[in-house]
N, C-alpha and C positions, 0 to 999 in steps of 0.2 A: 307121956313123952312130955310133959310141961317141964322136968328136969333139964333137958336138952335143948338148947339152943339150934334148930332145925334149920339148917340152909334152905335146903332142897328136899323135895320128894318124887321120888319115881314108883310107878304101880305097875309091877309085871304078873300081875295073874292074869292077863290075856294073853301071856304067850308061854312056851314050854322051854325045857333044857334041850340044848345049852344056851337059845336064844335069852334066857332069863338072867343069865350071867352076864352076857354081851351087853345086854340093855342097862344092868346094875354099872357095869363098868365103865359104859360110856358115860351114864350120869356122873359116878366118881371124876372121870377126867374133866368133867366141865367147871369144878368145884376146885377152889385154892386148899391148899396145905393148912389142916387144922377143921376145916369146913366142915358140917355133919350132913350127912343124907340119911334118910328114911326111906328105905325098901319095902314096899308093900309086896307079898308074895303067896300063893296058895301053901299050904300044907303040902308033905309029902316030900318029891324029890326038889323042889326048890329051898325046901327048908333045912334038908339035908347039903346040898350040893353050894347054895350061893354063899353062905357064910363062912364055909371051908375054903371056897376060891377067892372071896374078896380078903382072907387071912393071910392065904398065900401071897397073894399081890402085894400084902406089907401093910395092910390098911387095918386099924383098929377096930373091933366089934365092941360096941357100948353094951347092946342090949337086944333081945329077942323079946319080943312082947306078942304074947297069945291075944287075938283079938275075938277069940271065942267064938266067931262065925267063919271057922276054916281057912281064915288069912290070918297073917303073921306079920309084924313089921320090926323090921331090921334097920337097928340104928349103927350107922359107921361114922367114925371120923376120919377123914382123908388124912394119910401121913404121908411125907416126901418120898418121891417115887424115886429108887436107887438107880 
């Protein structure tokens, strides 16, 4: 993750869909355009749904990192809201 200047992080491993996306969206709303959020989430449904939903919101997915422990970190750049 060192290649990105992470502005903030949110851990959504303790919640289930659809709350996972809601928590990620709220964290993104608190950032300014261009800032980067790292979202830690569990494998399975969150990994399938959260990146897709964030992309549909218009934000840029930079990287999905497999932590090799059943969790992933999704690195997202906030883009201008239309």
